[in-house]
N, C-alpha and C positions, 0 to 999 in steps of 0.2 A: 652472396646476400647480404643485405645491411645488418650490422650486428647492432640488435637494441636490448637492452635486459631493463626490467623494472628496478630503478634507484633504489626502493625500498628492500630491495634482497640482494645486496651485491656480493652476498657469498656463497656458497653450498649449505652453511650452517645455520644463515638466514631461512633458507628454504627448508631446510629439515624441520626448524622450530614449526614454522607455519604448515608442513605436513602435519606435523605432530597435534596440532590442534585443530586440524579439517578432516581427520580418517578415522575411524573405529580403532579403539587401543589392540583389538586382535591382529588387525592390518596393518598397521604403523610399527607393531612389535615383530612381524613378522618380517616385514621390509628391515626393521633397524637393528635385530639383533645376530648375533653370532651362533655359538655352540658352548655347551656346557657354561665355563666361566666368563666367555668372550676375552680370553688372553688375546689369541691371535685376531678377532678382530680389531683391537685397540693398536695392538704390536703390528699390524700392516702399515696403517699411516706413521705411527712414531718412527717406525724404524726408515722408511722414506722420508722423513723428514729429519733424519740425521743428515742426510744426505745433502753435501753444499757444493755451491757450483763458484767459479772464481771469473770475475769481470773483465774484460780487456777494454779498458775504457779509453786508451789512446790508440787503439785499432781505428784502421780505415774502414768504413761500414757504410755500405750503400743500400742498408733497408733489410728487412728480414720478412723471407718468407715461409710459412708453414707448411705449404702445399706437400704432398707425400704420397709418394709413388707405391702401392702394394698390390702384388697380383696383377699387375698390368692395367689397374685403374690409377689414377691420381685423386687422390681425395684433397679436399681442401683444409683438412686439419689433421693431424697423426693421431685423433682418439676415434673411438665409436661408440655405441649402443651397448653395451654386454647383455648377453639373453639373461631373463629374468622371468621364473616362473610365476603361476597367477597373478599377471599386473593387473588384470583387471579387478582382482579384487583390492586392491591399494587403491589404484583410482580406476573408475568405469571409462572404456573404451581405451585406456592408455596404450595399449601398441601401436593403435593405427595414430594416434597423436605423435607419437616418439617417432614411428616409421614417416609419417609425412614430412615431419618436421628435419629427419636425418636426410631423406632425399632432397629435400630443398636447399639443403646447409652441403651435399654432397660429403656425407660423413657414412659410414660404414653401420647399418643396423643391422642386430641378430637377432632372431624368433628363436625363442626356447619351443623344445616338442611341447611342455606343458605349460606355454602362455594360453592367452584368454582369447587369441585371433587366429584364423587358418593361414597355413602358408600361401592361400589363392588370395586372399585378399591384401595380405601384404605385399605380395608381390606384385599385386594390381597398384597398389598405392605408390610403390617403389621401383615402376617400371623394369621389375625383374633385378633390380638390385640387390634385394636384402639378403642376407645370410641364413643361413639354417643350424640350429643347433640341434642334434640328436643324442638322444637317450637311447641308449641301445635296448631295443625288445629280446625278448627271450626268445620270442620265435622268428626265424627267418623270413616266413612270407610276411609277417609286417614288418620288419625291418627292411625289406624289399620294397612294400607298396609306400612305404612312406619315403622313400630315397626317389623311387621314381616321381612322387609328385613333387617334389623339391626339385628335381632335375625338369620337368615338364613346367614349373614356376620360374625357370631360367637363375635359378639361384646361383651365384657364381661360386659359391664357397660353402664346404658343408664343414659345418665344426662338430666333431664328436667329442664326447665328455667324459673323460677319465678319472676324475675325483669323486664318485659318487657310488661307489663298491656298495655300501651302506646309507642309510638317511642319518644325516648329524640329530645329535641328541641334543633337542633344543627346548631347554625348561620354561621359555615363555611361552611357545607354541602349543608345550602338554597343557600347561596352567589353564590358556587361554579356548581349550577345547578346538584348535584349529584343524579343519579337514574341508574337505568340499561337499557342501557349504560349511561354511562355521558351525559348530554345535550353538544353538539360539539360547544360550541359558541366560536365566534374568538378567544376570549381570551385562551379557552379550547386547541383549536388545536392548538395555537402558543407552549402552555406549553409541549403539546404531541411532539411536533416536534426539540424543546429543550430537550428530553431527548431520545438520539436516541436508545440506548441500550436496554431501555424499550418496546420502539416501535418496535423494531424488533423481541424483544422476546415476542411480544403481536401476531405478525403477524404468528410467527413461531408455537404458543402453539394455537393461535386462541382465537375469542375474547371469554370473561371470562362469562360463563352461571351456571346458579343455576341447576347443575348439578343434585341432589338429587330429584329435583322436576321435571325434565324434563319427566319421565314417566306418569305424571297425567296431561299434556297439549296438547293444540291441537299442531302437529309437525308444522303447520305453522305460530305457533305464532310467532312473534317477540321480542325482548328482553324488547321493553317498554311495551309491553301487558302482560310478562311476570314478569316484577314489579309489575304491576295493580294487575297481580293474584295471588300474594303473599301478598299484602295487603289485600285482600278480603277475601284470603283462610285461614290465620292463626289469631288467636285468643291468644296473649302472655297471657292473665289473669286466672291464673291457682286459682283453689280451691282447697277442699279436694274431693267434688265431681267427679270432672275432674281426678285427679290424684289416686282413687281406682279402677278405671278400669284398668290403666294402671298397676299398682303394679300386680294386677289380672292377666294381659297377659304376662307380664316379668318375666320368671323364674331366670334370674341373677340379678345381684345389681342395684340397682337404687340411685342417685345420685340427689339431688334437687338442683340446683344452683343458687344463689343470695340472700341467707338467710342474714337478716339483723337484726332480733331479735331473743328473748330467746323464744317467742310465736310461732314463724313459726317454730322454729327448735324441740318445744313440738308436734307439729301440725305433723311434719316428722316422729318424732319418733310414736306417735300414728298410723300413716299411715303405720308402716312399713317400711320405707324407711332406705337405709345402709347408708346414709352418707350426707351430706351439704357442699357446698361450700357458706362459707362467701364471700360475694360478691357484691359491687354496680356498675357493668359493668364496671367497670375502670372509673368508675367517670361519666359514657356516659348518664345516665337514671335521677339522682335525684340529683342537686346541690347541693340541702338545706340539705341535710342528712348526715347523719356519715361517715367518712372514713372507710375503713375495720377492721383496728388492734382493735378499740375500741368493735366492737359487737365481735368478735373474742375472743379476752380476757374474756369476761362475757360467753358466750356462751362454751367455750370448760370448763370452770368453773361447769359450770351448768350441762353440759350433755355429758362433754367427755367420761364419762365412759359408754353411753348407744349407742351413736352412731358416726361414724367416723365425725370429724371435720375437714375440710379443707377448705384452703383459695385462693383467688386471689385478684386481682386490686392493682396497687401500687408498686409492689417488680420490682428493677430494677438491681439487682447484687445479689453477693452471699453472704455479709450480710445483704442486706433485707430480704433473705431468712430465714437466721440464726435468724435474730430477729421476724421473724413470724413463728417458729418452737419456740422457746422459749417464746412465748408471746402463745403458747396451738394449733398452726396448727399441723395435726398429718401429713399433705402432703400441697404443694401449688402449683399453678399454675399460667402460665403467657402467655401471648397474645401479648401484643407488643415489648417486647424486641427479640422474634423470629423473628416476621414480618420485625424490623428494620435490623436483620441479613441478612434475605433474599432477602432485598431490597437492600441492600447495597452491599452484595458480592454473590447475585447470587444461584447457584449451592452449592459453598461453604459454606453458611450462615449460614445455622441450623446447621452443626457440629461445626463451628466456635463459633457459641452462646452457644451451649449445652456445650461446652469443655471449654470456659471462665466461664459460672456460676458454673462450677463443680471444676475446679481450685479454682476460690475463695472461695467457700464456704470449702472447704478440707481445706483453709489457716486458716481460723475463727475458722473451729473444731482443728486444731493443735495448734494455737494460745492460745485457752483458755482451752486446755486439754478435749474436749468433746469427748469420743469416740465411741457413736453411737447417731441417731437424735433424740431417745425416751431421750434422758441425758440433750438436749438443755434447758426443764424448771429449770434445776440446775442452771443455770447459767444467771437468769433473775435477774436483778436489779429491788428490789420494792421500 
């Protein structure tokens, strides 16, 4: 697919600034913020950017190719769109916009259980190529029902989340009264009225809803009750006994997302899982934890020959993706950059962001004389 991006927005930071102007404060701060004092949010990117690459200028170079094989599928780039909750709150219809562009660019899109489009709709858009991320339900019957829907939709990869045993303490969201729907204080109403494009698009597409969960609830349930239902119905705390029946049920690939230690990686291998995503939930769960790049480096060295090791959290550019690949990631995922793109540019934002990241990563590969994604570790400065 032709890589074209709007030259007015040649960086993710440009998209972030535009998004901040276009969407209400409660939506932007939900997207942009971390937890507690945002220490890990900022540390994620800063420590990725401390990684340095060594170019090989005099080497023979026949060109750079970023195609990447993962779980039997060859993707056109080594990055995908991470699962993000409440996407339609930040920009109306954004899961469908992102899934369509991901499919057209041949990169993976991961749908969250708590996003605002259904498994079936996203599968239709991506012709069965979308991955699905499961928040673990309290009741096994609900777990099984959701997994069967993902299987019927031909999702090739099931992602199970392990880093949300409790909800993160997020001061901005508390101040903003963020819930489903957001509490319409006088302040929030003024903020919505100040974002007419967002308001009109929300009217056109309808109030965002937890579409994956709707079949399991009373049809007369309002959105506030729906949010309470989600709190009561889903238990984010995983253990080996909860994962075993999922492995037995699911015939496709299973990835454990939120891994931060070698010990949990070893357990994932023991359970027969196919991959791990080293992640700290974008700095939204444990402010006192490590950034993602440090455990990634250790885990990839210890277990990279036994399980697929991937990473998300903190990447904001093509060079950031390159640094992560050089540090041991076989594949990467990002959430905020794509949501900034759609919030800034609407229907054109997903294509713009994917194209921008691909162009930036290609430039790094050509600059250091890296011919394939698997060669990146050779260029890491130790």
